[in-house]
N, C-alpha and C positions, 0 to 999 in steps of 0.2 A: 504494498499500500504505499508506502513512502517513497518509494524510487515510480511510481507511477506519480506519485504528488510531486516528487524534484523533477521529473518529465516534462508535467505540466506546467510547473513556474519557468522553468527553464523556456519552455516554448511561446510562452507569455511576455517574456523580458524578450528573446530573440526575434520576435514579430515586433514589439514595440522598440528596437531597436531598429531594423531595418525599416519600419515604415517611416519615423521618422528621417534617417538617411537618405529613404527616399523620398517623400515632404520637404524635407532641405531640398534636395537637386531639383524642384520643381518648385520651390517660391524666388524664382526672377522674374522680374517684373515683364520681360521681354518674351517668358516662355507662354506660350497659348494657354498652358493651365498656371497658372499663374495662382498667386494669395488671393485676387480678389477671388476667380471664379474659383476656386476652394471652397472656400467663408458663404460665397452663395449657395456652393452645392449644398453643403451641410446645413445654412439654415431651411434650405429650401426641402431638404429632408428631415428634420426634426418636423417641419411643420406636416410634411408625408406621416411620419411614423404617427405625430401625435391624434390627427385626424382618424387614425385605424383602431386606436385605443391602446388601452395596460390595461394588465393587472393591477398595478400599483398606481398612487397618484403622482408620481412623480413625472415630470413631465422633459422627455428630448430637449434639449439644447444641441445649437452648432459647439457648444466648447464639452459635450460630452460623447459627441460622435466623433468618428475618425476614417479618413479614408486611408485603406490598408493601402488601395493600389490603383491606379491610372492605367487603361489598356486605349485608350486613344479617344480620338474626334472624330466624328463621322457624322460630315453634313449637317454639322453644329450639336450634335448629337454627343454626349461626353461616358465614356462605358467605365464604368470605377468598380471597385469592388469595398462596400461599404462594412466597417463590424457593425455587427447586429448581434454581439455577443451572441452566437450558434453555436451549442457546443460539439455537436454532433461531426463525427472522423468522417473523413473521405465522403465528397459527394459527386454527382455526375449527374448534369443537365442537359438533356438534347432537345434542340430547338430546329423544326422541320430538317430533321435527321443531320445537324449537327452537334458533335459531343463538345460539350466544356466538363474539363475537371477542376473538382476547386478542393482546400486541403479540413475545410468545416462545411459548415450548412452555411456558410455568408457567400449568398451567390450576386452575380455583378448586376449591377443596378446603372439605367441609360435613364440621362438627364436632360431634355432638352426645354429651351423656353422655361424655367421654372419648375416642370412637371417631371416626376418619377416616372419612371414603367419600371416593371421588372423585367429581364430580357424578350421571355418570349410575346406578352403584351407589347414590347415596341416593335419588336417584328410583326406582329399581328398588324397594330396601325398602322404601320408605314414609315414606320420613323428610323428604320432599320431595315437594310436590304438582305437578299442571300449573300450576296458577295463581303457584306460591310460584316456578315455573320462568321463566313471563311476566313475574313482577315481577323475577327475579333477572336477566334477560337485559338487562331496561330499562335499569338502573342499570350492569351490567357493561358493554352497549353504548354507553350513554351516555356511560363513563369513555372506551371503547376507539374511539370513534367512525372516529378513521381511520384504523381497520383494517378495519372493516366498509367504507367507503369502498375499500377498495383490493381486496378481496374483489371488491366490484361492478364494480367496474373492471374486474378482469381478466375477467369473465365476459362485459362486453358486447364484448370486445376479438378 
């Protein structure tokens, strides 16, 4: 039990360090994914989550939400991995036959013009095209290649 707890703490610390390093590299004003855009996305995501309701009375705010990763801007639609405190391990999501692999239950979100979409809904609404899905899958699955390998190993055993 202690070993699992230590691994969990270590995973959390490593994720936090990688996230901070990533965000620091994106906070340059000349980057299309600059600090202003990140803050707007977090503020809009807080509004989005608060509309959905929550078991506790605590409200989401931009300051208690984190962008774990940024996967590109597609015709104004920004694909990000937001920390939703989803604890389940290794997950896979298929959209129009395109597989996306994640290290936990946090799926990518699509933000465009102040509106958040789950990735399948963004595709269904025409915010993302099939080509966008293919390009994003290549980037996301490269980032989490060990998850894809784990799923492929499960299928062959």
